[in-house]
N, C-alpha and C positions, 0 to 999 in steps of 0.2 A: 583442450584448446581454450585459450583465453576469450572472454566475452567482454565487450565494452559498449556502453551507451554513447552515441555520438549525435550531436545536434547538427545534422547535415542531411541533404538529400542523397539517397542511395539508389543506384540503378545498375543492373547487371551490365557488364562490358564497358564500364566507365572507370576513370581514375579519379580518386577522391583524396584530397589533402586531409590529414588527420587534424582534429582540433587540438588545442594546447593540452587539454586534460588527457586525452587518449595518447597523444604523443609522449607526454611525461610518464604516464603509467606503463605503457607498452614498451617504448623505446628506451627511455631513461632508466626506469626502475627495473623492468624485466629484461632489458638489454636485447630486445628483439633485433634480428638481422634480416636483411633482404632475403626474400624467399620463404620466410615464416608466415604462417596463416593464423587467422583469428576469426571470431564471429562479431559482427557489428549489428546493432539495432538502433533505430531512431525513435521508437515509441509510436510509429505510425502503423505498426502491424508487421509481423514477420521478422525475419533476421537474414543477414547476408554473410556469406562466406567470402573472405577477402584475403589477398596475398600482399605482403609488404614488398613494394617494388622500388622504392626510393627512400633513402635516409640521408638527411643533411644534418648540419649542426643543430638547427633549431626547428626543423620541420621534417615531415615524412609523408609519403603518399602510398595508397593501396590501390590495387586493381580489384574491382568487385567481380567475383567469379560466379556466384550462384545465389539464388534466393530460396528461402524456406518459409512458406506461409504460416507455419504453426506458431500459435501464440501461447499455448499451454495454460490457458485460463480455465477456471472451473466452469462447470455447466450451469452455474447460477451466478448472479451478480449481487455482491454484498456491499452496501454502503455503510461504513462504520462511522458512527457518531461517538467520538472519544473525548471525554472531558480531560483537559490537559493536566499533566503532572510534571513535577520538576525533574531536571537532570536526566540521568541515564534511563529512568523508567519510561519516559516518553519515547526516547530513542529506541528502546527495546520493543515497545508496543508497536511502533510504526514498522520497524524492521520485520518482525515476525508476522504481523498482519499482512504485509506485502508478500512475504514468502508463501503464505497460506492462501493467496489469491484474492485479497480484497480489491474491489474495483475503485474505491474512492474513500478518502478519510476526511471527514469534517471535524475539525477541531472545535471543541465546545468549552464554554465557561459555565459554571454552575455555582450553587450556594457554597459548596465546600471545595471549590476549585483552588488548587494550590498556587496557581500563577496567573498573572495578567501580563500580557505582552505590552511593553512600552512602545510608544509610537516610533522612536528612533531605532528600535531594535526589532521591530516586527518583521521586516523583510529579511533581515539577516538570519533570524531564527527559522523563518519559513523556508528559506533557501537551504538551511542546514537539514531540516527534516525532509525536504524534497530530495536532497542529496542522499539521505539514508534510503529513501524509497528506490532511487536509481541504483544504488549499490546493491540493494537486496535483489532487484531484478537481474542485475549482472550475474549475481551468484546463483540464483535459483532457476533461471531460464525463462522467466516471463519476458515478453516483448512489448507489452502495453504497460507503461508506467502509471500507477495510480496517482492521481492528483492529491496533494495535501492542501486542503482548503483553509483559508484564513479563518481564525476563530470567530464564532458568533455565539450569542447567548443560547442557552438550552431552550428557553421559551420561544425564541425566534426560529430555531431549527424545528421544534415541534409543530410550529404553525406553517412550515413550508411544505411544498409538495414532495411527498415521500412515497416509496413503494407500498403496495397493498399489504404485504407481510411485514409487520413491524414488531421487533422484539426488544425488550429491555431486561438486562440482567438484574434480577431482583432477588438477592439472597433471603432466605427465611420466608419465602412466599410458597403458596401451594404449588406442588410440582405437577404440571400437566404436560401432555405431549403437544407442545406448541408447533412442532414441525410436521405433524400429521398431514396438514393441508397447506403446507408452505408453498408459496409461489416461487417462480424462478428469480424474481427480484426481491431482495430483503434489505430492510434497514435494521441495523443493530446498534443499540444504545448502551454504552458502558460508562459508568460513573467514575468519579475521582477516588483517590485514596480516602477511605472513610465513607464512601458510597454516596448515592443520591439520597436526598432527604425524602421522608415519607410524602411531603407535599409535591416534590418533583416526580416521584413515582406515580402518584395519583394524576398529575398533569399529563404524564406520558400515557397512562391508561386512557385518559379522556381523549387523547390525540390518536387513539387506536393501537397503542403498543400493548402487546400481551406480555405478562410477567414470565420470565424464563429463569427458573432456579436450577442451577447445574449442581446437583448433589447436595450434600449436607454441610460442605465447608464454604467459607467465604474466601473468594479468590482476590489476590491483589489486582490493582487496576491494570498493571502491565501483563499479568497472567491471564486475565479474563478474555481478552480478544484471541489469544492463542488457543485456549480451550474451546471457546465458542466457535471459532472458524474451523477448528479441527473437526468438531462434531458436525458442522454444516457440510464440510467436505465428505465426511463418511456417510451421513444420512441422505444427502441429496444428490450425490453424484450419480448413483444408479437410477434415480427417478427421472433424470433428464437426459440420459444417454440415448 
């Protein structure tokens, strides 16, 4: 059954007009007909089973049949601080982090950051990345869409209020079991292609971040959140059930 994110209020036993985006994808692209069903979610929690009841040339409406409160979120909350990278690498990192249940992604700039958003393109790029997060939720079944937050400097983020458990991916550092006493809320810092500088890692340590070295190999910036979040899902899910 197809799943779509819709910016609309949803209530059981009501009729809702589809937004332009959902209308285009479901009716125009997938050629849905009256009587077909889908799942809609609006990011406010849970999902709705709906039936297509009206199709016009440029609009369509659904009947909301049933509500499912499940959100399929992990039993821990991960805030990802990701230094920005160029092109498809950033798209991939956001897509996979969302699929693996990240709660929020704070975009960061750092000493070796590959990109700086220009003022006239900031919102366009942020909208693109938020759209990737929405599409990932549609695909994987999450009903709460993580926010992609406008970039701030690494120093500013380190000085902000963050969860008690803070981890920075730091290759070639001593390997310790940083998850042994991990709390339910976690901040995860991942550097750019080329890594965080030694000065930045020290600054993270001074802000309470523990070094986390995952194995003997150095991961690419878009691979690191996939591996780190996969480990968090595996190690922590049973601790919080």
